[in-house]
N, C-alpha and C positions, 0 to 999 in steps of 0.2 A: 899550915902548908897543905896545898892541894896534892895529896899523895898520888892519885892516878895521873895527874898532869905531869908531876915530877918524873914518874917512871916512864911515861910516854916520851918525854923530852930526852931522857937518857937513851932510850932505844933508838929514837930518831937521829940523835947526834953522836951515836957511839962510834961510827966510822968503820964498824966491823963488816967485812964482806960476808954475805950470806947467800943462800940459794935464792931468796926473794929480792935481792938487790936489783937485778936486771928487770925483774917483773915490776918492781916499784917504779923504776925509771920509765918503763913502757906505760904504766898507769899515769904517771905525771905528764908524759907526752900526749896521751889520749885526752886527758883533762884539758891540757893546754890547747890542743887542736880543736876540741869542742868549743871552748870559750872563744877562741880566735874566730872560728866560723860564725858563732852567734853575734859577735861584735861587728864583724864585716857585713853580715846579713842585715842587721838592723841599720847600720850606717848607709848601706846601699839603698835599701828600701826607703828609708827616711829621706835620703838625697833625691831619689827619683820623685817621690811625692812632692817634695819642696820645690824642686826646679820646674817640674811640669806644671804644678799648680800655679807657681808664680808667672809662668808664661801665659797660661790660660786667663788668669785673673788680670794680669797686666794688660792684655790686649782688649779684653771685654769688660773688665770690672767684675765685682762680686754679685751685684744685683742689677737687673734691667728693669726700668720703669717704662712701660709702653701703653698705648691705647688698648683698652679692654678687648677690642676686636681684631688686633694685629696678628695674633697666633704665631708669633716669632718669625714672620715672613720678612723677606728683604724689601717688600713693598708695603711698609707699615702705614697705617692711618696716622695723620699728623696730630701732634699734641701742641698745645700752646706752651711757649717757654714761660710765660707768666703764670707760675704755679705757687701755691702757698708753701710748698716744700723746697722750692729752688730759689736761690742756692743755700737756704738756711739749713738744709738737711745735714750739711757737714759740721754743724755745731753740736750734733749728738756726740757726747763723750762716752757715756756708759749707759747700759740698759739693764734694769732689774727685771727678772723674769722667774716664773715657776718652772721647775723641771722635775722629772721622775727621779726619786731617790734610788740609787743603785748600790750594790755590794758585789765586788768582783765582776763588774760589768753586767750584772744581772739586775733587773728591776726588783725593788723590794715591795712586797705586798703591803697594802694598807693595814696598819695596826701591828706590824712585825716589831717585836721588842718594844711595843708601846710607841712606835714612831709613825708619823704621817708618811704616806707614800709620796708626797710632794715636798719639795724643798725650794727655798728662795735662793737664787743665785744672781751674780752680777757679771756682766761681760768683761772681758779683759780690756777691750778698747771700745771705740765707737766708729763713726763714719769719718774717713779721712778726706774724701773728696767726692764731688759730684760734677758731672760734665754732660753736655748735650752731644747728640750725634744724629746722623741721618744716613740711610743706606739707599743705594740705587744700583740695580743690576743692569749690566750692559755687555757689549762685545767689543774687545780690542781688535782693531784691524790694522795690519801692517801690509807690506807689499805682497808677502806670500803666506801669511799666517793669520788665523782667527783664534781668539782666546776669550772664553767667558770670564767675566770679572764682576766683582761687587765693589763699587766705590763707597768707601766709608767717609762721609763728610764730618769734619771736626770743626769746632769753634775756637775762639781765643781762650776759652777756659780749659782747653785740652792739656792734660798733664803728660809732658814728654819724658818723664823719668824712666818709664818702662821702655819705650821704643828706642830711645837713645842708646840703650845697652845692646840692641840688636841691629842698629844701623851700621851697615858694613861699608857704605860708600855714600858720599854726598852729605846733605844737611836736611834739617827739619824744614817744615813750611813756615814761612814768615807771614804775619797777619797784618794787613793794612785795612783800617776802617773804611776808607773811601773806595778802595779798588778790590774787586773779586779776583783772587789768585787763580791762575791756570796751571799751577804746578801740581805734580803728583809724585807720591812715593810708592814704588811697587816692590814686590819681593824679588830677591835674587833669582828664585826659581822661575818666576814669570819672565824676568829679563833674559835669562838664558834660553828659554823656549822660544821667545819672540825675537831673540838676537838684538836686544836693546841695550843701550848704555846711557850713562849720565849725559844730559843735554839733548838726547833724542826726542823727537816729537812723536806722539802716538795719537791715533784717532779712536774714539770710543763711540760706538753706535748704540742708540737707544730706540727701541721700538715702542712707540706710543700709537696714537691714531695716525701719525705720520712718522717717518724715520727722522731722528734727530742725531746729528753728529757733533761731537765736541773734540777739540784738539787740546792735548795737555803736553807739558814739558816734564821729562823725568829729571827730578832734582835729588832723589835719594833712593837707595836700595836697602832693604832690610831682610833679615833671615832669622826667624824664631826657631826653625826646626820642626814646627807643628804644621804638617802638610795641610791640615784643615784650614789654616789661616793663610799660609804662604801661597797656596794654589789659587785662592779665591779673592783676596782683599787687596785693595790699593787705597791710599790715604789722600784725600783732596780737601779743599776748602768747602765747608758745609753750605756756603751760599751757592755753589755750583749745583748741589742736589736740590736745594730749595727752588732754584730757578727752573731746573728740569722738571720738577714735580708740579710747578705752578703754585708753590707755597709762598707765603709771605716770610719775611725774616724773623717773624715771631713763631714760626711753626717748625717742628723737628720730629724725627721718628721716635725719639725717646731720650732717656737719661741713663747714664752709667754711674753706678755708685760703688766706690772703693772703700773697703773697711781697713781698720788697723790690724785686725787679726782674723784669719780664716776660721778659727774656732768659734767665732761669734756669729757666723753666717746665719744660722737658723733663728736664733733669738732676735737679731737685729732685723732680719727680713720680716719676721712676724710683727715686730713693733712698727716698722715702717709701713707695711702693707695695711695693717688693721687700724693704725692710729694717725698716720701722717698723710695718706693718699686720699684723693677724692674717689667717688664711686665709679667714674668712667675710666679709671686707670688701673692697670694690673702690674704687679711686681713679681718677677721670677728670678730665681737664683741661677747662676751660670751652670750649676749641676743639672738643672732641668733642661737647659739648652743643649748641653753636650754630655748626656748620660753615659755614652759609650766609653769616653776617655776616663771618666771618674769610676765607672765600673771596672775598668782595667786596673786603675790605681788601687781600688779596694781589693782586687784579687791578689795584689802584691802583699797585702796584710795577711791573707790566708797562707800564702807561700812562706812568709816570714814565721808565722806561728808554727807551721809544720816543721820547718827546718830547726827552729829552736827546740821544739819538743823532741825531735829525733836526736839532736846533739845531747840533750839532758839524759835521754834514755841510754845512749852510748856511754855517757860519762858514768852513770851509776852502775851499769852492768860491769864496766871495767873495775870500778871501785869495790863492788861486791866480790868479784873474783879475787882481787888483791887482798881484801880483808880476810877472806876464808883461808887463803894461802898463808898469810901472816899468822893467823891464829893457830894453824896446824904446825907451822915452823916454831912457834913460841909455846908449844904445849908444855915443855919442861918449866918455863917461866911461870905459866899459868898455875901449874901444880905447886910450885914453891910459894907463890903469892897466896894461894888458898891455904896452904899449910901454915903460913905465918899469920893467918887470921883474916885475910882479905875475902870479902863476900863477892858474890857474882856481879853485883852492880858496880862495885869499884873496879873489878878486873875488866869488865866490859868497857868501862869508861876509859881505861888505858888504851884500848884498841880504837875506840871512837876518837880520842884525842890524836892518836897516831894517824888515823884516816884523815882527820881535819888538817893535819900537817901536810900530808900528801896532796890533799885538795888545794890547800893554800899555795903550795909550790906550783901546782898546775895552773891555778888562777893567775899567779904572778906572771908566768911565762906566756899564758894565753892572752893576758891583757897587753903585754909587751908586744907580742906578735900581731894581735888583732888591731890595736890602736896604731901600731907602726905601719901596717899595710894600708890602713885607712888614710893616714897622714901622707904616705907616699902617693897614693892615688889622688888625694885632694890637691897636692901641690905640683905633682908631675904628670898626672893624667895618663898613666901607662895603659890602662884598659880603655880601648876605644870601641864604639858601637856604631851600628847602622842607624843614621839619623832618621831614615824613612820608617824604620820599624820601632825605634825606641824614643824618638823625638829629641834625642840628645846625641852629640858626637862623642862625648867622653862620659864614662860612667860617673855620675855625681855621688859624692859622699857627704853625709851630714851626721857628725857625731854629737850625741847629747850626753853630758856627764851623768845626769840622773839615770838615764837608760842603762849606761855601762855599770853604774853602781848597783842597780836593781838586778841586772843579769848576774853579777858576781854574788850578791847576797842570796838571790834566789837559788842559784846553782849550789852554793855551799849548804844552805838550809835543807833543800830537797834531798841532797845526797846524804847528809848526816841523818835525816829522819829515816830514809830508806835503809841505811846501813845498820840501824838499830836491830832490824830483823835478823840478818846473818850473825850479828854479834851475840845472839842468844846461844850460839854454838858453845860458848864458854861455859854455860850452865851444865852442859852434858859431860864436861871433863872433870874427873875426880882427882884429888891430889895424889893418891898412891899410884894410879896408873899413869898420870901425867909425868911424875918425876922419873918413872922407869922408862918413859917413852923415848925411843931412839929414832 
């Protein structure tokens, strides 16, 4: 029989009202609140990163392939569609690559514990889709308004899966091999500013050597919530851009590559750029194109780490205080246990088991509250945000089971390790003085 555990269980479930009863309840509430805050924080941060990343990658793809001299401009130099990598690039299923060996997110030096600093890994997925595009900047002109716009030309290989989720009115473009479409999909934001609706005609002016005017019919309205896109871009038939630029139907601005998993971005980009592309072509990740947004997302990771660290500190400060109070309150019991032959280690174990019970109860209620709040937000969207500032109307939540488990296990282990130090107070208590203690 585990004697310290048996005594701790008797103390925990005795049901006797003592001085420390209310303090223990406060400690359980503090642990529960800390755990709930950690779960909600990780759920919100993960949700933000997932939703915003999906919007960015869904609109532009994960990797851009352009002419080497384009420099990410809207007036890119043309590339031939007939390339060795198109459309065969989407047959890449997985990529094997070398990566830096890490421990606790820190790089491991070469030779550490006899290990090489490089390790062979394999990507989670591969390339899901590749499609052509062409951009052209112009000015929309209505009766009393002027608005700068970038027309994004798409071909029949365009994947509508993303845009359909954000199409709030109208329909997608239809593709006819024999006829160039004059339809356009604009953002709701652009439509409101220019007072346009479905079926309206709009004129787009292009300044070349001479002014060129094209008329389009509005057939769809979209809203992603990303002002960077909604303010600038409209979707048209790629042949319109090719004609305006004086290109042949075999010339485009570039290619958009979509991956199965964002975690594979760097290794697949490296493999594509160095082994699949010709020398006159450059591949860039969308993180290079929009570093500000991804810098903002990385900042959320820092906020998450700070909040979790503060909650763990609050948790073990509370538990340390409670443990000291319990030890002082049970001084007589400590004296009796020592008089009966219990050593310091076994007596300390009694209080550590009791602390684990308090922590366990706090973790239970913390998980119940934290997961409950996340599920309420996920299904009912109670917390709303400014879409202009946060790119989403409703605070997104994404719960990961493994993250929740790690938060619970980490909180329990860290607190028990920290509580070993105050438990040494038991060694200072002698049996004779303890039994007489009032």
